[in-house]
N, C-alpha and C positions, 0 to 999 in steps of 0.2 A: 172284279172280273179278273184276273191273272194275267199278270205280264207277261209269261211266256204259257204261252198254248200244248201242252202233252199228246206229242205223239203216239197216237196210239195202232195207226196201221205205216207198216214200214213203205218206207221206194224199193221198187222193184230193182234188185241190180247191185244196196246193197248187202254185204254179208255181216254179218256177228258170228262170236263166238258165244255160246253161255255156258254160262262156269257150274254153272247149276247144274241145266242137265248132261253136259258134256256134249251138246251136238252143235250145230252150225244151221243155222237160221235165218233164209232171207229176210232184210226188214226188222224194223228191233218188237219182239216179240215177248221178252225177258227181260223183266227192271233193270235198268241203265247199270247197279249196282256186281249187276249178275251174269256181266256179261265184256266180251274183249270190239273193238269193231266202233267204224263201217271196218271193211275190208272191199277193196276194189270188186276182187272176185271169191267163189266158191272158194278155191284154193288156199286162196292166203288164209282163209278163216280158218281151214280144215288144222292150219296148219299152226296157230298161234300158240297155242303152250307152247310151241317150239321156239316160235320167237321172240315170245317169254322170257323163254330162262336164259338165252343166247341175248339179251337183250340184259338181261340183269347179272348175267356174267360178266359179261363187258362194263355196266355201272361199276360191279364190285372190287375189278381191277384196274379202275380206272384211276389216277395217283391227283388229280381236282378233286375228286369227291371224298380224298381221305389227307388231312392237314397234320400229318403225321408230324412236321415239323414247328409246326403253333405248339403242340403240348409240352417238345421236348427241351423246345423256351422257356416256357409256364415254368418246369418243374425243375429249371437251370438255377432261377432270381430273374431267370428276364424280362 
């Protein structure tokens, strides 16, 4: 018996962005590795790639993710 049951039918009102097909779908239609979501609205899912780009930029420029001070200390023998 499976520990987790795989959902094959989506729930109405759950929206996903399929990376493989570059489309918005209601309920999960494609496999989880190929989609972003769930989103509350179709509009949010439509902008999934834009949202991902914005979040990536925020993370890339977040000083908490870059331990520049630690690398400098190690190079100085400290």
